[in-house]
A tleap script that builds the chain and sets N, CA, C and O, in Angstrom:
source leaprc.protein.ff14SB
mol = sequence {
  NMET ALA VAL ALA ALA ALA ASP LYS THR ILE
  VAL LEU GLN VAL ARG VAL ASP ARG GLU LEU
  ARG GLU GLN SER ASP ARG LEU PHE LYS ASN
  MET GLY LEU ASP THR GLN THR ALA VAL ARG
  PHE PHE LEU LYS GLN ALA VAL LEU HIE ASN
  GLY LEU PRO PHE LYS ALA ILE SER GLU PRO
  ALA ASP PRO PHE TYR SER GLU GLN ASN ARG
  ALA ARG VAL ASN ARG ALA ILE LYS GLN LEU
  ASN GLU GLY GLY GLY THR GLY HIE GLU LEU
  ILE GLU ALA CLEU
}
set mol.1.N position { 33.717 159.801 264.309 }
set mol.1.CA position { 32.374 159.389 264.382 }
set mol.1.C position { 31.576 160.171 263.300 }
set mol.1.O position { 31.642 161.384 263.103 }
set mol.2.N position { 30.832 159.294 262.652 }
set mol.2.CA position { 29.938 159.766 261.516 }
set mol.2.C position { 28.745 160.444 262.002 }
set mol.2.O position { 28.192 159.998 263.008 }
set mol.3.N position { 28.226 161.597 261.331 }
set mol.3.CA position { 27.133 162.272 261.716 }
set mol.3.C position { 25.949 161.791 260.810 }
set mol.3.O position { 26.021 161.861 259.584 }
set mol.4.N position { 24.884 161.311 261.457 }
set mol.4.CA position { 23.653 160.871 260.635 }
set mol.4.C position { 23.196 161.999 259.881 }
set mol.4.O position { 23.324 163.151 260.298 }
set mol.5.N position { 22.609 161.674 258.663 }
set mol.5.CA position { 21.990 162.651 257.724 }
set mol.5.C position { 20.945 163.476 258.479 }
set mol.5.O position { 20.922 164.695 258.307 }
set mol.6.N position { 20.097 162.891 259.290 }
set mol.6.CA position { 19.098 163.632 260.045 }
set mol.6.C position { 19.624 164.838 260.841 }
set mol.6.O position { 19.005 165.888 261.015 }
set mol.7.N position { 20.930 164.524 261.330 }
set mol.7.CA position { 21.639 165.499 262.241 }
set mol.7.C position { 22.068 166.750 261.395 }
set mol.7.O position { 22.314 167.823 261.946 }
set mol.8.N position { 22.149 166.572 260.039 }
set mol.8.CA position { 22.647 167.667 259.256 }
set mol.8.C position { 21.482 168.495 258.679 }
set mol.8.O position { 21.779 169.484 258.008 }
set mol.9.N position { 20.227 168.197 258.869 }
set mol.9.CA position { 19.091 168.958 258.282 }
set mol.9.C position { 18.315 169.593 259.265 }
set mol.9.O position { 18.231 169.060 260.372 }
set mol.10.N position { 17.684 170.741 259.013 }
set mol.10.CA position { 16.637 171.289 259.876 }
set mol.10.C position { 15.378 171.520 259.078 }
set mol.10.O position { 15.356 171.424 257.851 }
set mol.11.N position { 14.370 171.815 259.788 }
set mol.11.CA position { 13.086 172.185 259.165 }
set mol.11.C position { 12.952 173.634 258.883 }
set mol.11.O position { 13.292 174.419 259.769 }
set mol.12.N position { 12.521 174.061 257.812 }
set mol.12.CA position { 12.436 175.368 257.362 }
set mol.12.C position { 10.954 175.578 257.117 }
set mol.12.O position { 10.364 174.938 256.247 }
set mol.13.N position { 10.306 176.546 257.948 }
set mol.13.CA position { 8.957 176.821 257.733 }
set mol.13.C position { 8.711 178.128 257.071 }
set mol.13.O position { 9.265 179.109 257.566 }
set mol.14.N position { 7.932 178.290 255.983 }
set mol.14.CA position { 7.696 179.644 255.289 }
set mol.14.C position { 6.238 179.751 255.179 }
set mol.14.O position { 5.574 178.782 254.810 }
set mol.15.N position { 5.663 180.962 255.503 }
set mol.15.CA position { 4.219 181.212 255.323 }
set mol.15.C position { 3.992 181.860 253.999 }
set mol.15.O position { 4.613 182.882 253.709 }
set mol.16.N position { 3.158 181.334 253.203 }
set mol.16.CA position { 2.682 181.962 251.936 }
set mol.16.C position { 1.225 181.735 251.843 }
set mol.16.O position { 0.618 180.862 252.463 }
set mol.17.N position { 0.678 182.645 250.966 }
set mol.17.CA position { -0.922 182.405 250.959 }
set mol.17.C position { -1.143 181.256 250.099 }
set mol.17.O position { -0.327 180.845 249.274 }
set mol.18.N position { -2.414 180.702 250.359 }
set mol.18.CA position { -2.811 179.492 249.753 }
set mol.18.C position { -2.777 179.422 248.139 }
set mol.18.O position { -2.430 178.410 247.530 }
set mol.19.N position { -3.153 180.545 247.565 }
set mol.19.CA position { -3.142 180.582 246.106 }
set mol.19.C position { -1.700 180.399 245.590 }
set mol.19.O position { -1.451 179.605 244.682 }
set mol.20.N position { -0.800 181.117 246.162 }
set mol.20.CA position { 0.594 181.154 245.776 }
set mol.20.C position { 1.131 179.646 245.880 }
set mol.20.O position { 1.815 179.173 244.973 }
set mol.21.N position { 0.823 178.985 246.914 }
set mol.21.CA position { 1.265 177.624 247.169 }
set mol.21.C position { 0.677 176.681 246.246 }
set mol.21.O position { 1.371 175.775 245.786 }
set mol.22.N position { -0.571 176.816 245.926 }
set mol.22.CA position { -1.268 175.928 244.924 }
set mol.22.C position { -0.632 176.134 243.499 }
set mol.22.O position { -0.350 175.199 242.751 }
set mol.23.N position { -0.449 177.402 243.224 }
set mol.23.CA position { 0.147 177.684 241.851 }
set mol.23.C position { 1.515 177.112 241.720 }
set mol.23.O position { 1.826 176.480 240.710 }
set mol.24.N position { 2.351 177.310 242.712 }
set mol.24.CA position { 3.711 176.858 242.675 }
set mol.24.C position { 3.818 175.363 242.795 }
set mol.24.O position { 4.750 174.799 242.223 }
set mol.25.N position { 2.939 174.676 243.492 }
set mol.25.CA position { 2.779 173.196 243.561 }
set mol.25.C position { 2.490 172.622 242.077 }
set mol.25.O position { 3.078 171.641 241.621 }
set mol.26.N position { 1.550 173.330 241.414 }
set mol.26.CA position { 1.164 172.828 240.035 }
set mol.26.C position { 2.360 173.123 239.046 }
set mol.26.O position { 2.695 172.285 238.208 }
set mol.27.N position { 2.914 174.198 239.157 }
set mol.27.CA position { 4.144 174.561 238.353 }
set mol.27.C position { 5.311 173.477 238.598 }
set mol.27.O position { 5.786 172.857 237.647 }
set mol.28.N position { 5.695 173.306 239.755 }
set mol.28.CA position { 6.743 172.467 239.992 }
set mol.28.C position { 6.497 171.005 239.682 }
set mol.28.O position { 7.397 170.259 239.296 }
set mol.29.N position { 5.107 170.585 239.887 }
set mol.29.CA position { 4.755 169.265 239.554 }
set mol.29.C position { 4.831 168.931 238.016 }
set mol.29.O position { 5.125 167.826 237.562 }
set mol.30.N position { 4.508 170.100 237.252 }
set mol.30.CA position { 4.619 169.996 235.753 }
set mol.30.C position { 6.203 169.903 235.356 }
set mol.30.O position { 6.512 169.424 234.265 }
set mol.31.N position { 7.090 170.322 236.167 }
set mol.31.CA position { 8.514 170.330 236.080 }
set mol.31.C position { 9.048 169.092 236.576 }
set mol.31.O position { 10.263 168.902 236.509 }
set mol.32.N position { 8.281 168.229 237.064 }
set mol.32.CA position { 8.826 166.932 237.644 }
set mol.32.C position { 9.385 167.270 239.076 }
set mol.32.O position { 10.219 166.485 239.526 }
set mol.33.N position { 9.075 168.182 239.719 }
set mol.33.CA position { 9.610 168.514 241.089 }
set mol.33.C position { 8.384 168.628 242.155 }
set mol.33.O position { 7.211 168.822 241.836 }
set mol.34.N position { 8.807 168.493 243.300 }
set mol.34.CA position { 7.843 168.927 244.429 }
set mol.34.C position { 8.382 170.358 244.901 }
set mol.34.O position { 9.483 170.797 244.567 }
set mol.35.N position { 7.488 171.019 245.705 }
set mol.35.CA position { 7.883 172.339 246.032 }
set mol.35.C position { 9.070 172.454 247.031 }
set mol.35.O position { 9.809 173.437 247.071 }
set mol.36.N position { 9.193 171.312 247.870 }
set mol.36.CA position { 10.254 171.321 248.831 }
set mol.36.C position { 11.566 171.066 248.094 }
set mol.36.O position { 12.600 171.566 248.538 }
set mol.37.N position { 11.577 170.402 247.119 }
set mol.37.CA position { 12.888 170.271 246.234 }
set mol.37.C position { 13.107 171.451 245.479 }
set mol.37.O position { 14.273 171.787 245.275 }
set mol.38.N position { 12.094 172.193 244.992 }
set mol.38.CA position { 12.196 173.497 244.290 }
set mol.38.C position { 12.917 174.549 245.310 }
set mol.38.O position { 13.838 175.273 244.932 }
set mol.39.N position { 12.457 174.559 246.501 }
set mol.39.CA position { 12.981 175.435 247.477 }
set mol.39.C position { 14.425 175.118 247.834 }
set mol.39.O position { 15.264 176.016 247.910 }
set mol.40.N position { 14.697 173.911 248.040 }
set mol.40.CA position { 16.158 173.508 248.240 }
set mol.40.C position { 16.969 173.905 247.016 }
set mol.40.O position { 18.093 174.383 247.164 }
set mol.41.N position { 16.454 173.731 245.856 }
set mol.41.CA position { 17.260 174.057 244.640 }
set mol.41.C position { 17.531 175.715 244.616 }
set mol.41.O position { 18.633 176.195 244.354 }
set mol.42.N position { 16.401 176.462 244.919 }
set mol.42.CA position { 16.532 177.864 245.004 }
set mol.42.C position { 17.668 178.241 246.012 }
set mol.42.O position { 18.576 179.005 245.687 }
set mol.43.N position { 17.577 177.684 247.219 }
set mol.43.CA position { 18.520 178.052 248.289 }
set mol.43.C position { 19.978 177.705 247.760 }
set mol.43.O position { 20.888 178.505 247.977 }
set mol.44.N position { 20.202 176.576 247.099 }
set mol.44.CA position { 21.464 176.205 246.700 }
set mol.44.C position { 21.954 177.143 245.644 }
set mol.44.O position { 23.127 177.511 245.690 }
set mol.45.N position { 21.153 177.563 244.690 }
set mol.45.CA position { 21.469 178.469 243.682 }
set mol.45.C position { 21.739 179.822 244.217 }
set mol.45.O position { 22.675 180.458 243.733 }
set mol.46.N position { 20.980 180.355 245.215 }
set mol.46.CA position { 21.246 181.603 245.805 }
set mol.46.C position { 22.687 181.500 246.444 }
set mol.46.O position { 23.448 182.442 246.225 }
set mol.47.N position { 23.092 180.538 247.146 }
set mol.47.CA position { 24.394 180.465 247.647 }
set mol.47.C position { 25.420 180.422 246.655 }
set mol.47.O position { 26.462 181.039 246.876 }
set mol.48.N position { 25.255 179.694 245.447 }
set mol.48.CA position { 26.206 179.600 244.420 }
set mol.48.C position { 26.335 181.070 243.758 }
set mol.48.O position { 27.433 181.518 243.428 }
set mol.49.N position { 25.239 181.719 243.607 }
set mol.49.CA position { 25.271 183.106 243.011 }
set mol.49.C position { 25.712 184.221 243.964 }
set mol.49.O position { 26.019 185.350 243.581 }
set mol.50.N position { 25.718 183.797 245.281 }
set mol.50.CA position { 25.926 184.950 246.388 }
set mol.50.C position { 24.930 186.010 246.249 }
set mol.50.O position { 25.262 187.191 246.341 }
set mol.51.N position { 23.651 185.626 246.018 }
set mol.51.CA position { 22.477 186.548 245.804 }
set mol.51.C position { 21.356 185.716 245.153 }
set mol.51.O position { 21.347 184.488 245.069 }
set mol.52.N position { 20.453 186.531 244.724 }
set mol.52.CA position { 19.323 185.957 243.997 }
set mol.52.C position { 19.744 185.329 242.706 }
set mol.52.O position { 20.490 185.955 241.953 }
set mol.53.N position { 19.305 184.107 242.394 }
set mol.53.CA position { 19.834 183.511 241.174 }
set mol.53.C position { 18.960 183.896 239.941 }
set mol.53.O position { 18.825 183.150 238.972 }
set mol.54.N position { 18.378 185.122 240.059 }
set mol.54.CA position { 17.622 185.629 238.866 }
set mol.54.C position { 17.387 187.127 239.134 }
set mol.54.O position { 17.496 187.614 240.259 }
set mol.55.N position { 17.045 187.858 237.988 }
set mol.55.CA position { 16.827 189.255 238.213 }
set mol.55.C position { 15.475 189.499 238.726 }
set mol.55.O position { 14.472 189.063 238.162 }
set mol.56.N position { 15.453 190.241 239.860 }
set mol.56.CA position { 14.075 190.461 240.418 }
set mol.56.C position { 13.398 191.673 239.771 }
set mol.56.O position { 13.971 192.758 239.672 }
set mol.57.N position { 12.209 191.453 239.354 }
set mol.57.CA position { 11.438 192.455 238.772 }
set mol.57.C position { 10.105 192.600 239.478 }
set mol.57.O position { 9.692 191.714 240.227 }
set mol.58.N position { 9.441 193.700 239.246 }
set mol.58.CA position { 8.096 193.829 239.749 }
set mol.58.C position { 7.098 193.118 239.005 }
set mol.58.O position { 7.334 192.909 237.815 }
set mol.59.N position { 6.006 192.706 239.513 }
set mol.59.CA position { 5.104 191.931 238.686 }
set mol.59.C position { 3.746 192.565 238.686 }
set mol.59.O position { 3.260 192.806 239.791 }
set mol.60.N position { 3.104 192.854 237.680 }
set mol.60.CA position { 3.522 192.798 236.294 }
set mol.60.C position { 4.553 193.942 236.120 }
set mol.60.O position { 4.583 194.890 236.906 }
set mol.61.N position { 5.351 193.832 235.123 }
set mol.61.CA position { 6.232 194.924 234.739 }
set mol.61.C position { 5.492 196.105 234.091 }
set mol.61.O position { 4.827 195.935 233.069 }
set mol.62.N position { 5.604 197.261 234.668 }
set mol.62.CA position { 4.852 198.341 234.116 }
set mol.62.C position { 5.640 199.016 233.022 }
set mol.62.O position { 6.717 199.536 233.315 }
set mol.63.N position { 5.153 199.053 231.690 }
set mol.63.CA position { 5.856 199.557 230.624 }
set mol.63.C position { 6.339 200.992 230.790 }
set mol.63.O position { 7.273 201.411 230.105 }
set mol.64.N position { 5.695 201.779 231.722 }
set mol.64.CA position { 6.144 203.123 231.894 }
set mol.64.C position { 7.524 203.284 232.448 }
set mol.64.O position { 8.162 204.318 232.256 }
set mol.65.N position { 8.008 202.240 233.158 }
set mol.65.CA position { 9.240 202.138 233.656 }
set mol.65.C position { 10.318 201.406 232.794 }
set mol.65.O position { 11.446 201.165 233.224 }
set mol.66.N position { 9.941 201.117 231.711 }
set mol.66.CA position { 10.898 200.331 230.816 }
set mol.66.C position { 12.045 201.244 230.431 }
set mol.66.O position { 11.916 202.468 230.445 }
set mol.67.N position { 13.145 200.646 230.096 }
set mol.67.CA position { 14.386 201.456 229.759 }
set mol.67.C position { 14.144 202.375 228.615 }
set mol.67.O position { 14.610 203.514 228.605 }
set mol.68.N position { 13.409 201.883 227.639 }
set mol.68.CA position { 13.052 202.711 226.379 }
set mol.68.C position { 12.186 203.887 226.768 }
set mol.68.O position { 12.407 204.997 226.283 }
set mol.69.N position { 11.202 203.674 227.633 }
set mol.69.CA position { 10.304 204.909 228.031 }
set mol.69.C position { 11.163 205.816 228.869 }
set mol.69.O position { 11.086 207.025 228.650 }
set mol.70.N position { 12.049 205.328 229.891 }
set mol.70.CA position { 12.820 206.171 230.674 }
set mol.70.C position { 13.710 207.060 229.862 }
set mol.70.O position { 13.878 208.249 230.137 }
set mol.71.N position { 14.297 206.421 228.811 }
set mol.71.CA position { 15.243 207.290 227.999 }
set mol.71.C position { 14.430 208.292 227.207 }
set mol.71.O position { 14.931 209.394 226.982 }
set mol.72.N position { 13.248 208.009 226.778 }
set mol.72.CA position { 12.442 209.024 226.124 }
set mol.72.C position { 12.076 210.103 227.046 }
set mol.72.O position { 12.114 211.260 226.628 }
set mol.73.N position { 11.705 209.843 228.325 }
set mol.73.CA position { 11.376 210.850 229.333 }
set mol.73.C position { 12.568 211.703 229.572 }
set mol.73.O position { 12.446 212.926 229.642 }
set mol.74.N position { 13.793 211.071 229.709 }
set mol.74.CA position { 14.972 211.859 230.024 }
set mol.74.C position { 15.345 212.848 228.842 }
set mol.74.O position { 15.726 214.003 229.034 }
set mol.75.N position { 15.195 212.276 227.630 }
set mol.75.CA position { 15.394 213.253 226.479 }
set mol.75.C position { 14.481 214.377 226.540 }
set mol.75.O position { 14.918 215.510 226.342 }
set mol.76.N position { 13.227 214.172 226.801 }
set mol.76.CA position { 12.305 215.208 226.827 }
set mol.76.C position { 12.503 216.252 227.930 }
set mol.76.O position { 12.297 217.452 227.755 }
set mol.77.N position { 12.932 215.688 229.116 }
set mol.77.CA position { 13.315 216.672 230.260 }
set mol.77.C position { 14.495 217.514 229.803 }
set mol.77.O position { 14.537 218.723 230.028 }
set mol.78.N position { 15.480 216.840 229.140 }
set mol.78.CA position { 16.665 217.512 228.699 }
set mol.78.C position { 16.363 218.687 227.664 }
set mol.78.O position { 16.885 219.801 227.684 }
set mol.79.N position { 15.407 218.213 226.744 }
set mol.79.CA position { 14.915 219.317 225.700 }
set mol.79.C position { 14.290 220.411 226.466 }
set mol.79.O position { 14.653 221.559 226.210 }
set mol.80.N position { 13.347 220.193 227.425 }
set mol.80.CA position { 12.632 221.182 228.095 }
set mol.80.C position { 13.580 222.116 228.939 }
set mol.80.O position { 13.317 223.315 229.028 }
set mol.81.N position { 14.631 221.598 229.530 }
set mol.81.CA position { 15.522 222.286 230.359 }
set mol.81.C position { 16.491 223.120 229.427 }
set mol.81.O position { 17.104 224.060 229.932 }
set mol.82.N position { 16.647 222.831 228.159 }
set mol.82.CA position { 17.408 223.579 227.236 }
set mol.82.C position { 16.551 224.615 226.469 }
set mol.82.O position { 16.983 225.225 225.491 }
set mol.83.N position { 15.320 224.769 226.973 }
set mol.83.CA position { 14.395 225.791 226.338 }
set mol.83.C position { 13.668 225.190 225.218 }
set mol.83.O position { 13.001 226.002 224.577 }
set mol.84.N position { 13.630 224.087 224.856 }
set mol.84.CA position { 12.881 223.459 223.736 }
set mol.84.C position { 11.512 223.027 224.283 }
set mol.84.O position { 11.229 223.160 225.474 }
set mol.85.N position { 10.746 222.554 223.456 }
set mol.85.CA position { 9.355 222.172 223.737 }
set mol.85.C position { 8.326 223.147 223.477 }
set mol.85.O position { 8.651 224.312 223.251 }
set mol.86.N position { 7.129 222.794 223.486 }
set mol.86.CA position { 5.933 223.684 223.282 }
set mol.86.C position { 4.953 223.642 224.449 }
set mol.86.O position { 4.620 222.570 224.955 }
set mol.87.N position { 4.490 224.830 224.874 }
set mol.87.CA position { 3.619 225.009 226.016 }
set mol.87.C position { 2.210 224.705 225.423 }
set mol.87.O position { 1.892 224.983 224.267 }
set mol.88.N position { 1.436 224.132 226.299 }
set mol.88.CA position { 0.057 223.801 226.060 }
set mol.88.C position { -0.788 224.143 227.254 }
set mol.88.O position { -0.379 224.014 228.408 }
set mol.89.N position { -2.078 224.619 226.907 }
set mol.89.CA position { -2.964 224.878 228.036 }
set mol.89.C position { -3.599 223.452 228.403 }
set mol.89.O position { -3.897 222.636 227.530 }
set mol.90.N position { -3.769 223.240 229.696 }
set mol.90.CA position { -4.545 222.044 230.100 }
set mol.90.C position { -5.993 222.357 230.123 }
set mol.90.O position { -6.421 223.434 230.539 }
set mol.91.N position { -6.731 221.412 229.675 }
set mol.91.CA position { -8.210 221.422 229.630 }
set mol.91.C position { -8.739 220.485 230.658 }
set mol.91.O position { -8.491 219.281 230.588 }
set mol.92.N position { -9.483 221.017 231.644 }
set mol.92.CA position { -10.044 220.341 232.741 }
set mol.92.C position { -10.989 219.227 232.189 }
set mol.92.O position { -11.720 219.451 231.224 }
set mol.93.N position { -10.957 218.062 232.805 }
set mol.93.CA position { -11.924 217.014 232.456 }
set mol.93.C position { -13.273 217.431 232.811 }
set mol.93.O position { -13.471 217.988 233.890 }
set mol.94.N position { -14.280 217.189 231.933 }
set mol.94.CA position { -15.634 217.503 232.320 }
set mol.94.C position { -16.285 216.546 233.162 }
set mol.94.O position { -17.441 216.739 233.537 }
savepdb mol mol.pdb
quit
């Protein structure tokens, strides 16, 4: 017995704020997609990747946490721990 296509699908409801929905609708429309198709695409890609199909980053990316800055901070900490560095007096803000 064949199973009807309607029996193979379910309704997925997701709550998002209005601005995000409007922005994503415009984005996907410019790509020739509707939001529902984009969500299905995302879900299929997540299953294929066995996880998120992209690198998750905070928005906006804070340059303080960049790999380059973290490496610089770690070098400075190592230098201080090895007795290097120069002491400075702090001046209170007026």
